[in-house]
C-alpha positions as CSV (number, residue, x, y, z in Angstrom):
1,M,-42.8,-114.4,4.3
2,A,-46.5,-115.1,3.7
3,H,-48.0,-117.9,5.8
4,S,-51.5,-118.3,4.5
5,L,-52.3,-120.0,1.2
6,S,-54.1,-117.0,-0.1
7,A,-51.2,-114.7,0.7
8,K,-48.8,-117.1,-1.1
9,K,-51.1,-117.2,-4.1
10,R,-51.3,-113.3,-4.2
11,I,-47.5,-113.2,-4.2
12,R,-47.4,-115.6,-7.2
13,Q,-50.1,-113.5,-9.0
14,N,-48.2,-110.3,-8.3
15,V,-45.0,-111.7,-9.8
16,T,-46.9,-112.7,-13.0
17,A,-48.8,-109.4,-13.2
18,R,-45.6,-107.4,-12.7
19,A,-43.8,-109.2,-15.5
20,R,-46.8,-108.7,-17.8
21,N,-47.1,-105.0,-17.0
22,R,-43.4,-104.4,-17.4
23,A,-43.5,-106.0,-20.8
24,R,-46.5,-103.9,-21.8
25,K,-44.8,-100.7,-20.6
26,K,-41.7,-101.7,-22.6
27,I,-43.8,-101.9,-25.8
28,V,-44.9,-98.3,-25.2
29,K,-41.5,-97.1,-24.3
30,D,-40.0,-98.6,-27.5
31,A,-42.8,-97.1,-29.6
32,V,-42.3,-93.6,-28.1
33,R,-38.6,-93.9,-28.7
34,D,-39.1,-94.8,-32.3
35,F,-41.5,-91.8,-32.8
36,V,-39.0,-89.4,-31.2
37,Q,-36.3,-90.6,-33.5
38,V,-38.4,-90.3,-36.6
39,A,-39.6,-86.8,-35.5
40,A,-36.0,-85.7,-34.9
41,S,-35.1,-86.8,-38.5
42,G,-37.7,-84.3,-39.7
43,E,-39.8,-86.7,-41.9
44,K,-43.3,-85.4,-41.4
45,A,-45.2,-88.1,-43.2
46,K,-43.3,-91.0,-41.5
47,A,-43.6,-89.2,-38.1
48,A,-47.4,-89.0,-38.5
49,E,-47.6,-92.6,-39.4
50,T,-45.4,-93.6,-36.5
51,L,-47.5,-91.5,-34.1
52,K,-50.6,-93.3,-35.2
53,S,-49.2,-96.7,-34.3
54,T,-47.7,-95.3,-31.1
55,V,-51.0,-93.9,-30.0
56,K,-52.6,-97.2,-30.7
57,K,-50.1,-99.1,-28.6
58,I,-50.5,-96.6,-25.7
59,D,-54.3,-97.0,-25.9
60,Q,-54.0,-100.8,-25.9
61,V,-51.7,-100.8,-22.8
62,A,-54.0,-98.3,-21.0
63,A,-57.0,-100.5,-21.7
64,K,-55.2,-103.4,-20.1
65,G,-54.6,-101.3,-17.0
66,A,-50.8,-101.2,-17.1
67,L,-51.0,-97.4,-17.6
68,H,-53.5,-95.1,-16.0
69,K,-55.9,-93.5,-18.6
70,N,-54.8,-90.0,-17.7
71,T,-51.1,-91.0,-18.0
72,A,-51.9,-92.4,-21.5
73,A,-53.8,-89.2,-22.4
74,R,-50.9,-87.1,-21.3
75,R,-48.3,-89.1,-23.2
76,K,-50.4,-89.0,-26.4
77,S,-50.9,-85.2,-26.0
78,R,-47.1,-84.6,-25.6
79,L,-46.4,-86.7,-28.7
80,Q,-49.0,-84.9,-30.7
81,K,-47.4,-81.6,-29.6
82,K,-44.1,-82.8,-31.0
83,L,-45.7,-83.6,-34.3
84,N,-47.5,-80.3,-34.5
85,A,-44.3,-78.5,-33.8
86,L,-42.6,-80.4,-36.5
87,T,-45.2,-79.6,-39.1
88,A,-45.4,-75.9,-38.0
89,K,-41.7,-75.5,-38.3
90,A,-41.6,-76.5,-41.9
């Protein structure tokens, strides 16, 4: 257990930051899941629209620091590849 006041404060701050970051990551996770479901259904127009909103959410979370910028870029790239495969297939 922490003894100094500053260490106790850091513990409190870490708990708050962890909850905030987990909530932000959950937003991204839900958005990605929605996109994958739409892409699996084969609706190209709706998938493109969903991808746009998903990418926006990923960028917002990365800007806040909950995701590393390279992680965000990798996820966006993978989602775009899924959309490209969907449009190339049809």
